[in-house]
C-alpha positions as CSV (number, residue, x, y, z in Angstrom):
1,M,0.0,0.0,0.0
2,D,1.3,3.4,-1.0
3,L,1.1,5.5,2.2
4,K,1.4,8.9,0.5
5,D,-1.6,11.1,1.3
6,K,-3.3,8.2,3.2
7,T,-5.1,9.2,6.4
8,I,-3.8,7.2,9.3
9,L,-5.2,7.2,12.8
10,L,-2.4,6.1,15.2
11,T,-3.1,5.5,18.9
12,G,-0.3,5.5,21.4
13,A,1.5,8.0,19.2
14,T,3.7,9.5,21.8
15,G,5.2,6.3,23.2
16,G,8.3,4.6,22.0
17,I,6.9,2.4,19.3
18,G,4.1,4.8,18.4
19,E,6.5,7.7,18.0
20,A,8.8,5.6,15.8
21,I,5.8,4.6,13.6
22,A,4.7,8.2,13.4
23,R,8.1,9.3,12.2
24,Q,8.2,6.6,9.5
25,L,4.7,7.4,8.3
26,I,5.3,11.2,8.1
27,E,8.4,10.4,5.9
28,C,6.0,8.5,3.6
29,G,3.8,11.5,3.2
30,S,0.9,10.2,5.3
31,R,-1.8,12.4,6.8
32,L,-1.6,11.5,10.5
33,I,-4.1,11.7,13.3
34,L,-2.0,11.2,16.3
35,V,-3.8,10.1,19.5
36,G,-2.3,10.1,22.9
37,R,-3.0,10.9,26.6
38,S,-0.4,13.7,27.0
39,D,-1.4,17.0,25.4
40,Q,2.2,18.2,26.0
41,N,3.8,15.2,24.2
42,L,1.3,15.5,21.3
43,K,2.2,19.2,20.8
44,Y,5.8,18.3,20.8
45,M,5.2,15.6,18.2
46,A,3.1,17.9,16.1
47,R,5.9,20.5,16.0
48,E,8.7,17.9,15.6
49,L,6.9,16.2,12.7
50,R,5.5,19.4,11.2
51,L,2.2,17.5,11.3
52,T,0.1,20.3,9.8
53,K,2.2,20.2,6.6
54,N,0.2,17.1,5.5
55,N,-3.1,18.4,7.1
56,G,-2.5,16.0,10.1
57,F,-3.6,16.8,13.6
58,T,-3.5,15.5,17.2
59,L,-6.2,14.3,19.5
60,Q,-5.6,14.3,23.2
61,A,-7.7,11.2,24.3
62,D,-7.4,8.2,26.5
63,I,-8.7,5.3,24.5
64,A,-9.3,3.4,27.8
65,T,-12.2,5.8,28.6
66,H,-15.6,6.2,26.9
67,A,-15.0,9.9,26.8
68,G,-11.6,9.4,25.0
69,R,-13.1,7.2,22.4
70,E,-16.0,9.6,21.9
71,T,-13.4,12.4,21.3
72,I,-11.9,10.3,18.5
73,Q,-15.3,9.5,17.0
74,T,-16.3,13.2,17.0
75,A,-13.1,14.1,15.2
76,L,-13.7,11.4,12.6
77,V,-17.3,12.7,12.0
78,A,-15.9,16.2,11.5
79,L,-13.2,14.9,9.2
80,Q,-15.7,13.9,6.5
81,N,-13.0,11.8,4.9
82,P,-12.5,8.1,5.3
83,V,-9.6,6.8,7.4
84,D,-7.3,4.6,5.3
85,V,-5.5,2.9,8.2
86,L,-6.2,2.5,12.0
87,I,-3.0,1.6,13.9
88,N,-3.8,0.4,17.4
89,C,-0.5,1.0,19.2
90,A,-1.7,2.3,22.6
91,G,-0.8,-0.1,25.4
92,V,0.3,-0.4,29.0
93,S,3.0,-2.8,30.2
94,L,3.1,-4.5,33.6
95,F,6.0,-6.3,35.1
96,G,5.8,-8.3,38.3
97,F,4.8,-11.6,39.5
98,L,1.1,-12.1,39.5
99,E,0.8,-12.5,43.2
100,D,2.6,-9.2,43.8
101,S,0.7,-7.2,41.2
102,P,-2.1,-4.9,42.4
103,S,-5.4,-5.9,40.9
104,S,-6.1,-2.3,39.9
105,D,-2.9,-2.3,37.8
106,I,-3.9,-5.5,36.1
107,E,-7.4,-4.2,35.4
108,K,-6.1,-1.0,33.9
109,M,-3.7,-2.9,31.7
110,I,-6.4,-5.3,30.4
111,N,-8.8,-2.4,29.9
112,T,-6.2,-0.4,27.9
113,N,-4.6,-3.2,25.9
114,V,-7.6,-5.4,25.2
115,T,-11.0,-3.8,25.9
116,A,-10.2,-0.3,24.7
117,T,-8.5,-1.6,21.5
118,I,-11.5,-3.8,20.6
119,L,-14.0,-1.0,21.4
120,L,-12.1,1.7,19.5
121,T,-11.7,-0.6,16.5
122,Q,-15.4,-1.2,16.5
123,Q,-16.0,2.5,16.7
124,V,-13.6,3.4,13.9
125,M,-14.7,0.7,11.4
126,P,-17.6,2.7,9.9
127,F,-15.1,5.5,9.1
128,L,-12.6,3.2,7.3
129,N,-12.1,3.5,3.6
130,K,-14.4,0.9,2.1
131,D,-12.1,0.0,-0.7
132,H,-8.7,-0.3,1.0
133,G,-9.1,0.4,4.7
134,R,-6.7,-1.4,7.0
135,I,-6.6,-2.2,10.7
136,L,-3.3,-2.9,12.3
137,I,-2.8,-4.0,15.9
138,I,0.7,-3.7,17.3
139,G,1.5,-6.9,19.1
140,S,4.4,-8.3,21.0
141,S,6.4,-11.5,21.2
142,F,4.7,-11.7,24.6
143,G,1.6,-12.5,22.6
144,A,3.1,-15.8,21.5
145,L,5.2,-16.9,24.5
146,G,4.5,-16.6,28.2
147,F,7.3,-15.0,30.2
148,P,7.6,-15.1,33.9
149,G,6.9,-11.8,35.6
150,F,4.6,-10.8,32.7
151,A,1.7,-13.2,33.2
152,A,-1.1,-10.6,32.9
153,Y,0.7,-8.6,30.2
154,C,1.2,-11.8,28.1
155,A,-2.5,-12.6,28.6
156,S,-3.4,-9.2,27.2
157,K,-1.1,-9.6,24.2
158,F,-2.4,-13.2,23.6
159,A,-6.0,-11.7,23.6
160,L,-5.0,-9.1,21.0
161,R,-3.5,-11.7,18.8
162,G,-6.8,-13.7,19.0
163,F,-8.8,-10.6,18.3
164,A,-6.8,-9.7,15.3
165,E,-7.0,-13.2,13.9
166,A,-10.7,-13.5,14.3
167,L,-11.3,-10.0,12.9
168,R,-9.2,-10.7,9.9
169,R,-11.4,-13.7,9.2
170,E,-14.6,-11.7,9.7
171,L,-13.4,-9.0,7.3
172,A,-11.8,-11.3,4.7
173,D,-14.5,-10.7,2.1
């Protein structure tokens, strides 16, 4: 897929992998909609990437909240153009043995990594380009192998892998 002039919605845009993806996509001439929780980091990214040059913009939104996903949906309605690619890159990591991990941290991670990704994907699907729209879910080797100290994180990445596989089959036609 030629990414020049394609509209790409990227969640987790201000994190390590998300930022690297954004930098690569801007080099390809993509129109980026960068989503992140930190307004300060988004402003930095917008300046650094000269985002407005390609009519891109930022959205300060936490995809793990209903309000954050509504912010994204409102922006997509106002955009009045289809999204060519949704890249689900937002995620939270959790290291620690399961018995030592606070349940609130596990719940936050599962909500962000799995539930929010599924709900946002569902919400964005009507806005995807009907001819060549794509959905990408950034995974991890932790979605294929269980690692000690990462039991809950691995569970979230295994879940995303299953979601992506099932969705690919749903949308195959």
